[in-house]
ZAMARGU-4260 file (C-alpha; in steps of 0.2 Angstrom, whole numbers, plus 5000, padded with zeros to 4 digits):
<rodrens>
0) 5161/4997/5008 | 5145/4996/5011 | 5130/5000/5024 | 5118/4988/5031 | 5100/4993/5034
5) 5100/4995/5053 | 5115/5007/5051 | 5106/5018/5037 | 5105/5033/5048 | 5122/5035/5049
10) 5126/5038/5031 | 5120/5056/5035 | 5134/5068/5041 | 5121/5077/5051 | 5116/5061/5063
15) 5118/5065/5082 | 5113/5054/5094 | 5098/5064/5100 | 5090/5066/5083 | 5080/5049/5085
20) 5074/5055/5102 | 5066/5069/5092 | 5059/5058/5080 | 5052/5048/5094 | 5046/5063/5102
25) 5037/5069/5088 | 5030/5051/5084 | 5022/5053/5101 | 5013/5069/5099 | 5008/5065/5083
30) 5000/5049/5089 | 4993/5059/5104 | 4984/5072/5093 | 4979/5058/5082 | 4969/5048/5093
35) 4960/5063/5100 | 4955/5067/5080 | 4951/5049/5080 | 4939/5049/5095 | 4930/5066/5092
40) 4926/5060/5073 | 4920/5044/5078 | 4909/5050/5096 | 4900/5066/5087 | 4891/5055/5074
45) 4889/5038/5088 | 4882/5051/5099 | 4870/5063/5088 | 4864/5044/5081 | 4863/5033/5099
50) 4864/5047/5111 | 4872/5045/5128 | 4867/5026/5128 | 4875/5023/5111 | 4891/5033/5115
55) 4892/5021/5132 | 4889/5006/5120 | 4902/5012/5110 | 4915/5013/5125 | 4911/4994/5130
60) 4913/4988/5113 | 4930/4996/5112 | 4937/4991/5128 | 4930/4972/5126 | 4933/4967/5108
65) 4943/4982/5100 | 4947/4970/5086 | 4932/4962/5084 | 4928/4957/5066 | 4911/4957/5068
70) 4907/4974/5073 | 4913/4984/5059 | 4913/5002/5068 | 4925/4998/5083 | 4936/4987/5070
75) 4939/5003/5060 | 4942/5014/5075 | 4956/5001/5081 | 4964/4999/5064 | 4963/5019/5058
80) 4972/5022/5076 | 4986/5010/5071 | 4986/5016/5052 | 4991/5034/5057 | 5007/5029/5064
85) 5013/5026/5046 | 5014/5044/5041 | 5018/5049/5059 | 5034/5039/5059 | 5040/5044/5042
90) 5037/5064/5046 | 5045/5062/5062 | 5060/5055/5055 | 5061/5071/5040 | 5058/5082/5054
95) 5071/5073/5064 | 5082/5073/5048 | 5087/5055/5050 | 5086/5053/5032 | 5073/5052/5018
100) 5068/5033/5013 | 5080/5026/5026 | 5065/5015/5034 | 5060/5007/5017 | 5076/4998/5012
105) 5094/5001/5008 | 5086/5009/4991 | 5080/5024/5003 | 5063/5017/4994 | 5051/5004/4995
110) 5058/4990/4980 | 5043/4987/4969 | 5050/4974/4958 | 5058/4965/4975 | 5040/4968/4983
115) 5031/4958/4968 | 5041/4943/4970 | 5039/4943/4990 | 5021/4940/4985 | 5025/4922/4979
120) 5031/4917/4997 | 5018/4927/5005 | 5004/4917/4996 | 5011/4901/4998 | 5012/4903/5018
125) 4996/4911/5017 | 4988/4895/5008 | 4995/4883/5020 | 4990/4893/5036 | 4972/4894/5027
130) 4972/4876/5029 | 4979/4875/5046 | 4967/4887/5054 | 4952/4882/5043 | 4952/4865/5041
135) 4960/4856/5059 | 4960/4868/5074 | 4942/4866/5077 | 4939/4847/5077 | 4933/4843/5062
140) 4938/4857/5054 | 4929/4874/5049 | 4927/4868/5032 | 4924/4851/5025 | 4918/4844/5008
145) 4902/4850/5007 | 4905/4869/5014 | 4905/4877/5031 | 4906/4865/5044 | 4892/4872/5054
150) 4891/4857/5068 | 4908/4862/5071 | 4907/4881/5071 | 4890/4885/5073 | 4880/4897/5063
155) 4885/4915/5055 | 4880/4930/5067 | 4881/4944/5057 | 4871/4950/5042 | 4878/4951/5025
160) 4879/4969/5022 | 4888/4968/5040 | 4900/4957/5033 | 4903/4965/5015 | 4909/4980/5025
165) 4920/4971/5036 | 4928/4963/5022 | 4931/4980/5014 | 4938/4989/5030 | 4951/4973/5031
170) 4956/4974/5013 | 4959/4995/5013 | 4967/4995/5031 | 4975/4981/5037 | 4990/4982/5023
175) 4993/5001/5032 | 4991/4993/5048 | 5003/4981/5044 | 5016/4993/5037 | 5013/5006/5050
180) 5019/4991/5064 | 5034/4987/5051 | 5041/5003/5049 | 5039/5007/5068 | 5046/4992/5077
185) 5056/4986/5062 | 5063/5000/5055 | 5062/5016/5066 | 5067/5005/5082 | 5080/4995/5075
190) 5087/5009/5067 | 5088/5018/5082 | 5097/5004/5093 | 5109/4999/5079 | 5113/5019/5077
195) 5119/5022/5096 | 5128/5004/5098 | 5144/4997/5088 | 5137/4984/5074 | 5136/4969/5080
200) 5131/4971/5098 | 5121/4985/5092 | 5112/4972/5079 | 5109/4958/5091 | 5101/4972/5104
205) 5090/4980/5090 | 5083/4963/5086 | 5080/4960/5103 | 5072/4975/5109 | 5061/4976/5096
210) 5055/4959/5097 | 5052/4963/5116 | 5043/4979/5114 | 5033/4974/5099 | 5028/4954/5110
215) 5024/4968/5124 | 5012/4977/5119 | 5001/4963/5116 | 4999/4960/5134 | 4985/4971/5137
220) 4976/4962/5124 | 4975/4946/5136 | 4987/4935/5128 | 4993/4921/5137 | 5012/4916/5138
225) 5008/4904/5122 | 5001/4919/5114 | 5015/4930/5117 | 5028/4918/5111 | 5018/4917/5095
230) 5020/4937/5093 | 5037/4937/5098 | 5042/4923/5086 | 5034/4932/5072 | 5042/4948/5076
235) 5061/4941/5079 | 5060/4930/5063 | 5052/4947/5054 | 5067/4956/5060 | 5080/4942/5054
240) 5071/4944/5038 | 5074/4964/5037 | 5091/4963/5040 | 5093/4948/5029 | 5085/4958/5013
245) 5088/4976/5018 | 5072/4983/5019 | 5053/4980/5025 | 5045/4975/5010 | 5044/4956/5015
250) 5039/4959/5032 | 5025/4969/5027 | 5017/4958/5014 | 5020/4944/5028 | 5011/4954/5042
255) 4996/4962/5031 | 4993/4944/5023 | 4991/4935/5039 | 4980/4947/5048 | 4969/4949/5033
260) 4968/4930/5033 | 4963/4930/5052 | 4949/4944/5051 | 4943/4936/5035 | 4941/4918/5044
265) 4932/4926/5059 | 4922/4941/5050 | 4907/4926/5050 | 4905/4928/5069 | 4903/4910/5071
270) 4892/4905/5086 | 4903/4893/5093 | 4920/4901/5092 | 4925/4912/5106 | 4934/4927/5095
275) 4939/4936/5112 | 4948/4921/5118 | 4955/4912/5102 | 4971/4924/5097 | 4973/4928/5115
280) 4972/4909/5122 | 4986/4902/5112 | 4993/4884/5112 | 5009/4876/5110 | 5002/4869/5093
285) 4998/4886/5087 | 5015/4893/5091 | 5024/4880/5084 | 5014/4881/5070 | 5016/4900/5068
290) 5036/4896/5071 | 5037/4884/5058 | 5027/4895/5045 | 5038/4908/5049 | 5053/4899/5046
295) 5047/4892/5030 | 5042/4911/5024 | 5059/4916/5028 | 5069/4902/5018 | 5057/4908/5004
300) 5063/4924/5005 | 5080/4920/5006 | 5081/4908/4992 | 5071/4922/4981 | 5085/4936/4988
305) 5099/4924/4982 | 5091/4921/4966 | 5085/4940/4960 | 5103/4944/4968 | 5095/4958/4980
310) 5106/4973/4984 | 5103/4969/5004 | 5115/4983/5008 | 5119/5002/5004 | 5134/5005/4993
315) 5144/5018/5002 | 5152/5023/5018 | 5143/5027/5036 | 5148/5047/5038 | 5162/5052/5049
320) 5159/5062/5066 | 5163/5079/5062 | 5170/5090/5077 | 5160/5107/5074 | 5147/5112/5060
325) 5145/5100/5047 | 5151/5106/5031 | 5137/5111/5018 | 5144/5097/5006 | 5142/5084/5019
330) 5120/5084/5020 | 5119/5084/5000 | 5109/5068/4989 | 5126/5065/4981 | 5134/5059/4998
335) 5117/5051/5005 | 5110/5041/4990 | 5115/5025/4986 | 5130/5024/4976 | 5135/5041/4979
340) 5153/5049/4982 | 5155/5041/4999 | 5167/5047/5011 | 5184/5039/5005 | 5191/5057/5002
345) 5186/5064/5019 | 5203/5067/5031 | 5200/5059/5047 | 5210/5059/5063 | 5218/5043/5072
350) 5203/5043/5083 | 5191/5042/5067 | 5184/5058/5069 | 5185/5070/5054 | 5190/5087/5054
355) 5202/5094/5067 | 5201/5104/5085 | 5199/5122/5083 | 5214/5134/5080 | 5226/5118/5074
360) 5221/5121/5055 | 5229/5134/5044 | 5223/5138/5028 | 5231/5135/5010 | 5241/5120/5018
365) 5254/5131/5023 | 5261/5122/5036 | 5255/5106/5047 | 5236/5102/5049 | 5240/5100/5070
370) 5254/5101/5082 | 5258/5082/5077 | 5262/5085/5058 | 5249/5083/5044 | 5232/5072/5044
375) 5239/5055/5048 | 5255/5060/5045 | 5254/5059/5026 | 5257/5076/5023 | 5242/5085/5011
380) 5226/5076/5011 | 5225/5066/4994 | 5227/5083/4984 | 5212/5089/4989 | 5215/5106/4991
385) 5218/5117/5006 | 5207/5112/5022 | 5193/5124/5027 | 5196/5132/5044 | 5178/5131/5047
390) 5174/5113/5045 | 5192/5105/5048 | 5190/5096/5031 | 5198/5097/5015 | 5191/5111/5003
395) 5181/5104/4989 | 5179/5115/4973
</rodrens>
């Protein structure tokens, strides 16, 4: 027996349908408070340096170009506001007691060795995307054999110091921004839906919901239909990769490299390129390129996973549903860590729930377990000892 990534939270016997809602509430509170603190942290020095006019100008820049790579200040605000989701979702899952490390992978942690292997297909796709975006989309291309094609893209509008600062911010923050989005959409959201609904239907709905929500959140940025399809295709294939590999490592790398490359190409602020509409106003060709490269990345990751014999599922079993208090032995790490004891020895009713109704159990095995006879009609439970009247499961010593 084994458990797929999307059902990892069901390994812990403490799981309840309401726990993901608790995590969501904690995340929402964390995000609200963090955004207020970020605004305060930025507006105080901006106001001190530029006064009321500086604050108005800063607000207008945020409203019109939050991800403008030619303005390091507003870009950093946008990235930091997303980065804070990463510790927020990890903390929320811990507070809601959904399990430690369940969002990362079926190994309940980041599989750094597998992550290193995923760098290879990531670099291949990044190189392909660089060629497609830098050489061909603007007529004669951004780059020629002699360097930048200034006739097609114009001149840089930023100073060298601004360019360097932007590149430092992008390299330092974008990986965490990408990880935050993957942990929320391909991690928490998919695991929540799949934990509520039976496996096959739940898995399909988990992928669909995470994809739709991820794409819909880009609508306020002014994306047209093709831009939304571009983002949606990326999210859909990323969700499938997560399910196929049992973790978020591959998609975090793909997401991070994709965003870094886009920001680096745009950081010069070329005078003939409209940065506000370049990403939002997608095209059929752009969507097909994104779809094709995502599929190619999935194929390479799939090959690596088979070659490296990657653990795609967690060894063990899903916890049974308890009636009444969860026994103390059900929450320990030996039951939730990969390769742990599992749940084979836990008695279960025909209905599939562990334990028994109140008053239906007798201590010491001195009689039938319930009015219908011993559990499953098989007498004592696997010789596991007397049944605990508090928990309704076989006692363990």
